[in-house]
N, C-alpha and C positions, 0 to 999 in steps of 0.2 A: 502493499499499499504507500511505503513512504516514497516508491519510484516516478507516483504521479503526481499531480499538482492537487492541490486542494478540491481545484473546483473539477477537475476532470475524475475525481475518483467519488467525491461527492455527486458530478450526473450519471457516470455507470453503475453507482448502487441505486439510483432514484429512476435509471431504466428498470434495472430488475424487481427493485419493487414496485414501480407503478406494476408492473407488468404482471407480477401477482397480485396485485390489487383488483388491477383491471378484468385478470382470469375469475379470482376469485368473487370479487363481485356480482360478475353476469353470471355465473352458474347458480350462483347463493340469492341473485333477485336481490341484491340490497338496493335500495332505492330509497331514498327520504320521503318525499312528494309519494309513491308505492304505499307506505308504511302510515301516511296519513291518510290516506284515501283508502285504505284498507278498515284502517280504526273511524273513520266517521261511516261510511257506507255501508261496509258490512261486517262490523263491530269484530275484526280480525284483528287480533292486536301483534299475531307474531309475528309482524316484520320492525314492527315499531321496538319490542321486544328485544330481536335482534340486532335491533340501534342501541337499546342500553346498554345490552351485551360487552358491543364492542365501545361501547364509552369507558362499560367499565376498567376492563382489561388497558385500555390504554390508557386509564388517571393511574392507575396502580404500576403499570409499567414506566410508563413517565415519570413520578415520584420516583420510584429505586432505582431508575437513571440518574434521575438530580442528586438522591443520598448516595450513592453508593460509587459512583463512574463518574463523579465531574461533572453532568450536565450544568450545563447556568443557564435556566430557565428564566432570570433576572434577562435576559440579551433577549428574549423574544418578542414578540409587538403586545401579545398576552398580556405580558406580567408587567405593562411599562406602568409608570404614577400615572400618567394621563388617562383618565376614566371620561371616552367621548361620546355622551349615555347620545343625545342627538344623532350623531353617523349612523351609531349603531339601532335606534331605533329607524330611523329614515333609510337609512342601506339594508339593515334586515327586513322591511316591509317592503323596499322594490323588490328585493329579492327573490323573495318568497312568494309575492304576484305573481311574478315574471317568469318564474316555474311551476308555478300552475299552470301559467297561458304557454308556457311553451311544452308541459307537461312530464319534465323531467328538468334535475339541476344540472347547472358543469358539468359536475363529473357521471351522472346521466349519459349528457351530452356524446362524451368522448366514450363512454361505452356501445350508447348505439352505432355512433360510426365505425366502432368496433366490427358494428354487424351488418356495417350497408346501408346503414339508413344517412341519405342524403337532406335530409334535414336537418338533421345533427350539424353535418358541416356546415351548412348555410347557419344556425345559431351559433355557432362556436366561433364563427367567421367576426361576425357583429358581436359578439359577446368581448371576442377578445378586444377590436374596433372601439369599442364601449368602453371598455376598462381604461384603456390609454388617454380614452378624450376624458375621462373622470382623473386620469391621476395628473397628466401634463398640459388637458388638449382643452377644448371649447366648454368642455361641461364643468371644468376642475374650477374656476373660481366662479361658477354658481353653488358648488360643493361645498369648498373651504368659507365663504360667505355666511352660508346656512347653518354648517354644522359648526366650526369654529367656535364660536358664543358659549355654545351648549357643551362642555366638558367640565370637570373637578379634577384636581391633584388630590389623588388618592395615595401616595407615596407607594402603592402598591396594587395594582388589582385581582392577585392573589388572597382566595376566602381567608387561607391561614393568616396570612400577615392581616387583615383586616381584624381576626379576632385578639392580632394580639398574640399568638401561639410563638414559642420560640421554636428552633430549628427541629428538633427532636417532637414537637406537639405538631409541625405541620405533616409533618411527614407520616408523621400516625394518623391525622384525620384527613389526610390525603387516600393514603390505603383503607380503612375505616369507609368512606365514604364512594369509592370506589369498590371493593365489596361488595358496599348496601346495592350499588347500582346491578352487580352480578346478582346478587342473590332475588333482589326483584325481579329483573330478567328471567331468572331460572322459578321462577314460578308456577310460570304456564306451561300446562302438562301439556298441552297442543305444541306448544314451542318447541319444547326439551323432544317431542316425537319426533319434530320436524329438522333430520338431520343434517338439512341440508341447509340450513338459514342458522343450525347450531354450529356448527364447524365453520361457514364463513363469516361470522360475525366474530369468534374466537381468530379465525385467522385475520381479518381486517384488523380490527384491535390491535394485534403484535408487530402489524404491517404499520400502524400509526406511531407505536415505540420503536420502532427499527429504522423511520423516519427522521426521529428527533437524534437517537443513536447517529446516523449517519448525517448529521447538520451540524451534532451539540458537542461529539466526540472523534467516528472516525474521517471525518471531513473537515473536521473546524482548524483552523487556523489563525491563531492569537492575532495576528498581524491587520486579519481584517475586520475593516468595523460593520459586516453583512448580518443582522437581526438572524438570531437562528430560529429553526421552526420544522416543522414538519408538513406531511402535504396539505396544500389546499388549491383549489382548481377557477380561482376567477382572475387575479391578475397573471400568473404562469401560462395562461391561457393567451393572453394579451405576448407574453415572453418570448413565447413560441413562434407567433406571427412576426413576431420582430426579428428574433434570428432570423428563419427560412427568409428573410427579406435582405438581411442585413449579417450577415454569419462570418465574413470576412472582419467586419467591424467590432463583433462584439466574441460572445465567448458561453458557452453551453454551461448552465451549471441543472442544479439537483432539478427546480423547477421544471424546467424545458425538458428536463429529459422525463422526468416524472408521468408527465402530459404523454410523451411518443409512447412511454410505457404501459400507460393503462391502453391506448387504441390498441396495441400490439397484442397486450392482454386479451384484452376482448372479444380482437379478432380469433386468438386464435380459439380463443372458449367457444365461439362460434361458428365458428369450422371444424370442429371435433365433434359436437352438438347437432351438426347438422344446421344451424339456424342463420345461416349469414347466408343473404339476400338482398340486392339491390331494392330502395325503398326512395320512393320521391315525394314531392309536397301535393295531395289532391285537387287542389286549386288555391284560388288568390288568397280566396280569406284565410283558407291556413299558412300560407306564406306568411303575409299580414301580421295575424297573430303573432307567430315566430321570431318574427323581426321586432316585434315590441317586446315580446317577450324575454327576446334575447339583449334587448338594449336595457331594460330592468336590471336582468343578472350581472351585464358587464358593469353599469353604472352602481348598483345595488351593493354590490359585490367588493367596490371598492371602496365604497363609503363605509360600509360595515367591515371593512379591511377582514374579509374572507367569505368564506360560503356555507353552505352544509357540511362538506369536511375540512374546511379550514377556520372556520367560527366554531364549528360543530366540535368532532372526533377531534381535531388536533389542540385548537384552543377550551374545548372543554376537560383535556385532561391534563390543564396546568391548574383548573380551577381558578376561573377565571369570572369575574360578577362581567366585563365586557363579553366574554364571551354567550355566559348565561343570555343577559341580554339579547347581545344579538339573533343567537338560534332563538329564543323566545319571539321576535321581530319575527324572525324569518315565517317559525310554523302561524303567527298569524295572517302575515300577508299568505302563504299560501294556503289558509282557511277561508280568507278575505277573495282570494283567487279563484278557487273553487265553487263557492256560492256564486260567484261574478258568472262561473261558467254554466254549474250544473243547475245547483240549488233556486236559479232567482227565472227557473225557467218552468220548475215542478210546481 
């Protein structure tokens, strides 16, 4: 590993881990919006429990990395002192509503692209473009103007720090919380009997932990100023488009490689299951819905500093109040989007 520059090592591991994540998620039908739809309309909580189990495993694993292997979560965007509550609410709601319009999140769009869905390609192109518009383009000024005043300085956004616990207490609190998530998830008999969901959730939780290890331990360079993180699929989609256009002037890193890895892993899983087939939009109305949803996800994902994976699994694994608020806003936005698409017509 010492033979590779840090960014290439992170990229190599990101590609492999991303492929595992894409393969497992596609085979295990791991989908945040799908979990919401199942719970709301079918009273089926199995996919929601899979999501909760993956989160619990990620929480426990991430805290153990911090306490035993030197992972510095203070360098992550989730643990910083500035609690941007306005951005989390606005961005999360936008992302959730856009997710409902598209029918999946940014991560789900990568999975769909791996299965041959050309609608997902359209979504990802618009999502990546709108993400960079919100970072430094025409919508960035509006984003900053609206959200910058709506923030607080907490010293740290992590629950353990806010509860004034010492280091041992923070680790114990986090591990107990993560185990609690797992136990709640496993109380469902139907979920425990669905091996595909159960195994998939365990694997996804472990991959999130491996993402932290890649960026914060194996591929960590103390001379770099970059934030430490795990998987996220909002800004990295835009980074991938940028790298495709400017590869000679930029360098590949974990985010871009993980995006490519998810598509490759999903493709492998789709081909192995005989599920790969090309799909295109049905009509102009569907295209408009996907375009608007993708724009909302790209803009909202940057505003909220993450997506259902970035603020959801990766962010929640740090037990950050910002991630909790952002995920809550995503869920509210998704439910509002489903009401707009389904409930108001019935």
